[in-house]
N, C-alpha and C positions, 0 to 999 in steps of 0.2 A: 252828570259831571264826569269828566274824564278821570279815570283811575290811574293814579301815578304808580310807577314801578316801586315795589318795596325797597329795592336797592337804592333808589334815589331818595325816597322818603326817610329812610333810616340813616343815610350817610351824608346828607347835604347840609352844610352850615349856612346860616343866614349870611347874606352878602356883606362884604366888609363895609360898604357904605352905611348899611343899617347899624352895624356895630358902632361905627364912629358917631353916627347920629345919636345913638342912645347915650353915649358918654358926653357928647357936646351939649345935648339938651337937658340931660338929668345926670350930671356927673356924680351925684351922691346917692343915687338910687340903691346901690348895693352896699354903701358904706354905713358905718355905725355912727349915730348921733346920740351922745349921752343925754339923759333926761335934763331938761332945763337949758340945753344948748340950742341957740337959734341956728337957722340954716346958714346965716351969714358968718357964723363963728366957726373957726377951724375946729373940727372934731378930733378927738383923740382916737386913733384907729386901734382895732384889736391887733394883737400880735401873738405869734406862736412860734415855737421852735420845732413843731411837728411837721415834717415834710408831708406834702399832699400828692397822691398818685391819682391821676384821672384816667378812667377806663371808658373808652368810647363804645358806641353801639354798633349794630349790624351795618357793614360797609362804611363805618366811620373812620376817623383818623385823628391824629393829634390836633389838626386844625379845628376840630369841633370845640376845643377848649380855649380859644383865643379870648372870648369874653369872660369866661369863668376865671381864667388866670388874671385878667385885668381887675376883676372884682376882688379876688383874693389879695392882690397887691395893694389895692385901695384900703384893705382892711388889715394891712400890716405884714403880709408875707413877703419874703425876699424871693426874687425870681429863681434863685439857686435852690429853693426849697419846693419848687413846683415842677412836677414831672408828668408826662403823658405816656401811657403804655399803649402800644399798637400791637394788634394781633391779626390773624387770618380769619376774616369773617366767613369764609366758605369751608374752613377746615373742620376742626373738632374742638368743642369748648373745654374738653378735658385737657387737651394739649395747650389751649389758650390759657387755662387756669394755671397750669404748671409753668408756663412762660411768665405769668404774673408773679408767681412765687419767686422765680429767679430775679425778676425785675425789682421786686420789693427788697430782696436781700441785697441787691446791688445799690439801691437807694440808701438803705441803712448803712452799708459800708462806706458809701461816698459821703454821707452827711454826719455819720457818727450817732444817729438817732437810734433808740431802741425800738421805736414803733413809728408807723406812718399812719396817715388817714387816707381812706379811699373814697373817691367820689365817682360814681358810675352813672351811665345813661343807657337805657334800653337793654339790649342784649348784654351789655357790660355788667348788668346785674347778675346774670347767670355765671359769667366768668368769675366775678367777685365772690358770689355765694359759694361756688364750688371750692375756690381757694380757701375761704375762711372756714367752711364747715368740713369738707371732705379731706382737704390737704392740711388742716390744722393751722391755717394762716391767721386765725383770730388772735393768736398770741403775739403777732407782729403788727396788729392793727388797733389803733386807739378808737377811731371813729369810722363808721361806714355810712355814707349818704347815698341813697339810691334815688336817682331822678328818673321817673317813668320807667323803672326797671321791669323787665319781663320776668319777675321773680317766680311767678307761678305759671308762666307761659302766656302766649297770645295766639288766638286763632288766626290772626293775620299772617302768621308764619306758614299757614297752609298754602300761600302763594309762592313759596320758594322751597318746597320740600325736597327738591333735587339735591339740596345741600345738607350735610350732616348737622351744621349749626341750626338750621331752621327746623329740622326734625327734632332736635333736642329742645328747641324753644316752643314746640307745640304742646299745649296743655295735655297732661297725662303721660308724657314721655318718661322713660326710665331715668333720664337725666334730671327732670323736674322732681321726680320722686326722691332721688338721692338728696337733693338740697332742701326739700321741704318736709321730709319725714322727721318726726321728733322735734327737737329744738331748732327753730329757724334762726335764732339769734344767739349762737353759742359764745361762750367765753365772757370776758369782761369788756369786750368791745361795746361801744355805744352805737346803736343803730337808729337810723331815721330814714323815712321815705317821703317822697313828694309825688302825688298822683292827682289826676284830674279827669272828670267826666268828658272833657273836650279833647282828650288825648288823640283819639282816632286810630291809633296803631296798636296800643296795648288793649286787647279785647279779651275779657272784660277789663275795664280800666282799674278795677280793684285788685287786679293781679299783682300790682306793685307792692301792696301792703305786706308787711312781715309781722308775724306774731311775736310780741315782745319788743317791737320797735316803736319809736315815736312816729306815727303815720300822719302826715300833713296833707289834708285835702285842699288842693289849690282850686279856687273858684272856677276858673276856665283858662286852660293853657293847652296849646297843641303840642304834639310829641316833639317836633323840632323846635318849636318856639321856646322851650325851656332853655335851650343853649344860648339864647340872647336875652333871657329874662333876668335883669340885674337885681330885681327885688328878691326872687327866689334864690338866686345865687348868693345874694347877701345873707339871706337866712341860713344858707348852708355854711357859709364862712363862719357865722356866729356859732352854729352848732359845732363845727370842727374845733373852734377855739374854746368851747365850754369845758 
């Protein structure tokens, strides 16, 4: 089978037609239905005043979060409380984490919130973990949800080691050592991860798990497939609202 470029595998969002199909065929897949409420009865959605910051993966962009933001809106969030942070996939994840720190501060100032929630994917896990652990960002984050995060690295990054970010993402790197030594889930932040043996990009797939987090083993989902998985995204919305 032809091997796809890692730049395409980690940065391409499911086609818009697929996204629209998901919502037209199963509009409540990521929404909350209270116990005893039938599918035909209007459900009372979750709501939260906590802004959510989405952090994409390697070669990704804000466009990766179109479905996720739709699911969060279904569960009670206002569009004005949903933000996507973009960074340089080929630069340095230390710089990217510092940029995330500034971005979070700007979101807090804009919304008046004391804390935000962070939802990351793939290499966004490294950016987020460095921000929370090394830069002390955990004091500004109520919840962190890591979707197929490269939290302990992935050997797949060996295909792009010409870039600093990929060298940092390779298991055993000094960057990985910084974010995994000691307490992997510092502060009062609530941590959760979602990982799957069918991932195909995070190798080993258990790399996503964090000690001290609620680690959710998804039966079978591909690395990019998570971005359009309304069931998992609904679980994440409920976690963030908890």
